C-alpha positions as CSV (number, residue, x, y, z in Angstrom):
1,M,-2.1,-7.7,-3.8
2,D,-5.6,-8.0,-2.7
3,S,-7.7,-4.8,-3.1
4,S,-9.1,-5.1,0.5
5,R,-5.5,-5.1,1.8
6,L,-4.6,-2.1,-0.3
7,I,-7.7,-0.2,0.9
8,R,-6.9,-1.1,4.6
9,M,-3.4,0.3,4.1
10,L,-4.8,3.6,2.7
11,L,-7.3,4.0,5.5
12,D,-4.6,3.3,8.1
13,D,-2.5,6.0,6.5
14,G,-5.2,8.7,6.8
15,W,-6.9,8.4,3.4
16,V,-10.7,8.9,3.4
17,L,-13.3,7.3,1.2
18,V,-14.8,10.1,-0.8
19,R,-17.2,8.2,-3.1
20,I,-18.0,4.9,-4.7
21,K,-19.1,4.6,-8.3
22,G,-19.7,1.0,-9.3
23,S,-16.6,-0.9,-8.3
24,H,-14.3,2.2,-8.1
25,H,-13.6,3.5,-4.6
26,H,-12.2,7.0,-4.6
27,F,-10.0,8.1,-1.7
28,R,-8.6,11.5,-0.7
29,H,-6.0,12.3,1.9
30,R,-6.8,14.9,4.5
31,S,-3.5,16.7,4.4
32,K,-2.2,15.9,0.9
33,N,-3.8,17.3,-2.3
34,S,-4.1,13.9,-3.9
35,R,-6.7,11.3,-4.9
36,V,-6.5,7.6,-5.5
37,T,-8.9,5.2,-7.1
38,V,-9.0,1.5,-6.2
39,T,-11.2,-1.1,-7.9
40,H,-13.0,-3.3,-5.3
41,P,-13.5,-6.2,-4.8
42,K,-10.6,-7.6,-6.8
43,K,-8.4,-10.4,-5.7
44,D,-5.3,-9.4,-7.6
45,V,-4.7,-5.8,-8.4
46,P,-2.1,-5.5,-11.2
47,I,1.4,-4.7,-9.9
48,G,1.6,-1.5,-12.0
49,T,-1.6,-0.2,-10.4
50,V,-0.3,-1.0,-6.9
51,R,3.0,0.8,-7.7
52,A,1.1,3.9,-9.0
53,I,-1.2,4.0,-6.0
54,L,1.8,3.6,-3.5
55,K,3.7,6.3,-5.4
56,R,0.8,8.7,-4.6
57,A,0.6,7.3,-1.0
58,P,4.2,6.7,0.0
59,D,3.4,6.5,3.7
60,A,1.0,3.6,3.1
61,Q,3.8,1.3,2.1
62,P,3.4,-2.3,3.3
63,T,6.1,-3.1,6.0
64,V,7.5,-6.3,7.3
65,L,8.8,-6.8,10.9
66,V,12.3,-8.3,10.7
67,V,13.6,-9.7,14.0
68,T,17.2,-10.8,14.3
69,E,19.3,-11.8,17.4
70,H,20.4,-8.2,18.1
71,R,17.9,-5.8,16.5
72,T,14.3,-5.4,15.3
73,W,13.5,-3.5,12.1
74,N,10.2,-2.4,10.6
75,L,11.3,-2.4,6.9
76,P,9.3,-1.5,3.8
77,L,8.4,-4.5,1.7
78,P,10.5,-3.4,-1.4
79,F,13.6,-3.3,0.8
80,I,13.0,-6.9,2.0
81,K,12.8,-8.0,-1.7
82,I,16.2,-6.3,-2.3
83,L,17.7,-7.9,0.8
84,R,16.4,-11.4,-0.2
85,A,17.8,-11.0,-3.7
86,S,21.2,-9.9,-2.5
87,T,21.6,-12.8,-0.1
88,V,20.8,-15.6,-2.6
């Protein structure tokens, strides 16, 4: 995942940029007592780092809009991967 996309997801979820030290952007949430650090700019943030950040920011999960003939869902991305793996 691109670091700019990860930062955009955090900002959309209500995280605030507190400070920047070199390439490290430090974010804090207004209502949660938590901090997250993202290195920027970086094209590919390691998957373990993305998982750790999204664990601290569960509401900032990337979602995919799934449209079928009868319903529309806004599902979290990990759920889509599970769906895709089970239908193959």
